[in-house]
C-alpha positions, 0 to 999 in steps of 0.5 A: 543530475545533482538534484537527483543524486541528493534526492536518492541519497535522502531517500536511502537515508530515510529508508534506513530507519525502517525495520521489519515490524510484524503484527504485534500480538499480546505476549504477556500481561501484568496482571496475567490472563486468568490470574486471581489477585489479592487486592487491586493492581496499581497498573496494567502492563502489556508486552507485545511480540513486536514494538507497538505503534503508540498512535494506534494503541489503546487500553481499557479496563472494564469491570461490572460497573463499566470502565475503570479510569486509567492514567496516560498510556506510555511506552515501556521497555521490552515492546511494552505499554503500561497505564496506572489504575486510577479508578477504584477496583472492588472485588470482581472480574475485570476485562482488559480490552486492548488494541494496537496497530502494525506497520501495514496499517492493520489494527490488532485488537484483543482482550483478557480477563483477571479477578480481584479478590479480598482474600483467597477462595477455594472456588472462583468464577470462571473467566472467559478466555483471551482472544486476538483479532485483526480488523477487517478490510476497509469499507467500499468507499475506502477501497474506491479511494485506494483504487484511485491511489493505485491508479495515480501511482501507476499512471505517474510511473507510466508517464515516466517510462513513456517520456523517457523510454518510448518517445526518445526512439521516435524522436531519433527517427524524426517523429515529432514528439514534443506534443506527446511529451508535454501532454503526458507530463500534464497527465502525470501531474493530474495523476499525482494530484489524484494520488495525493487526494486519495492518500489523504483520504486513506490517512483519515481512514487509518485514524478512524480505524485506530480507535476503539468502537464508540470512542474518539480517534486515538491520535491526531493525523500528525501524530500518526504520520510522525509516530508510526511506521505506517505513517512514515511509509505513507509520508514517503509517498506524499513527498514523492508525489510532490516531487513528481508534480514539481518535476513535471512542472519544471520539465514543462518549463524546459528546466533541466532539474525537472527530470531528476526531480520527477525520477526521485519522486517516482522512486519514493512513490514506488516504495511507499505501498511496500512501506505502508502495506503487507511488506512492512509487516513481513518477517523477511522485510528486505525481500518483501519490500524489494519484491513489492517495489519491483512489482509496482515498478513493473506494473507501472512500466507495463499497464501504466505506460499502456494507459499513457499510450492509449490516452496520450500517445496514439491521439498525439501521433494521429495529429502528426501533420508531416508524414503518415499518422498511421505510420507514426502510431505504428512506430509508437507501438513498436517503441513500447513493445520491448518495454512491455515484453520486459516489464510484464514478466517482471511484474508476474515474477515479483507478484508471485514472489510476494504472494509466496511470502504472504501465503506461507503455505500452499494450503492457504491458497484455498483455505483463506480469504487472502488465497481466494482473492489472490486466485481471482487476481491471477485469473485476471492477470492471465486474461490481461496478459493474453490480450496483451499477447494478442496485441503484440503478435497480431494487432501490432504487426497489422499497423500502418493503416487507419483500420489497423490503428482503430482496431489496435486502439480498441483492443488496447483500451480493452486491455486497460479496462481489464487491468483496471478490474484486476487493480480493483481486486488488488485493493481487496488483496492489499487490505486483507490480512495475509495468512503468514501474518494472521494471529492465531486465537 
């Protein structure tokens, strides 16, 4: 227990450094957009609406002959960055192309123009208007890896709930659960490894996204992890998965430190998506992170645990030698039933709350891509919930014989597959800029 308390206190201390950091739009610049200068400027300074993430921040000065050399980009006061002008700037129109990153991993890019003149003139060449854009969602491969990252996370949480919530009532009734417990922890270790590998891929992808087209990556992977809010949230998930792997290993070896270590790691993994996703860039930081974490925890307790029941629990109960195997399956499902009844509504409640914060308005539900994807996800959730209700009210009550066990297992697998499809839609949702965070051109 001491290990768990130390881990929780350390995690809380780490979370104290997080602050709401919305998408950083360009607030002002020197030179200003559309300005006409007598002589070349000595430096370019950009002021943002939020603190820019330096590992993702770049600046280019482009003239008629191509790029003008700039000095090292450094942070300045007032959410600003600046770079000295090193190259020559003869009279012409110049364009500043900039980019930075937000706490949710989205890269924000923009540009503006100004003119350098030898002397004031009555007429000058028109300058194109400034604009700001947010990078699109990642590639198909990136979404695949994000999907498996979510799968690993939910299965880890499902194993935690299965071992500490589903199995103890069975053991109290004399059902042999050691086999199911050991196999579940082994599955949890595999899931945590899947999470780590997928998260590492996402880090590489984030480094690639934080570069300007045709240029080398902005920063090393280590700089991104240590120097950005997104990297801090990502690191919490990695540390958590490491604690989970260690905790499950210690539990398999029947060491008491295993359970608090795994629980601390699972808590960190639950918070990681919020701290490196949309919630990290929300104006209402604490409610957004809380709702996201609750949503992840509830989905893990519902769908994650159901997955463990299907993959480990039912097969383990079917191998019970002392007593009726079908009766053991019935006891297992009835032990999971109240957990599902509690976690499913919590997942829906937290998900709707998070969506409301990100939509910003009802109109965004039908007028933005985020709203469209959200509607598709909600339809999928309704289908999963309907099948879960069938399993709860009909299939569960028929258990006690081989035919009913086979039927329940088939419908439960269908429920998991449907949930996986919803999870795939979720990977699109979490990588699409939310309406409330969109930057107006």
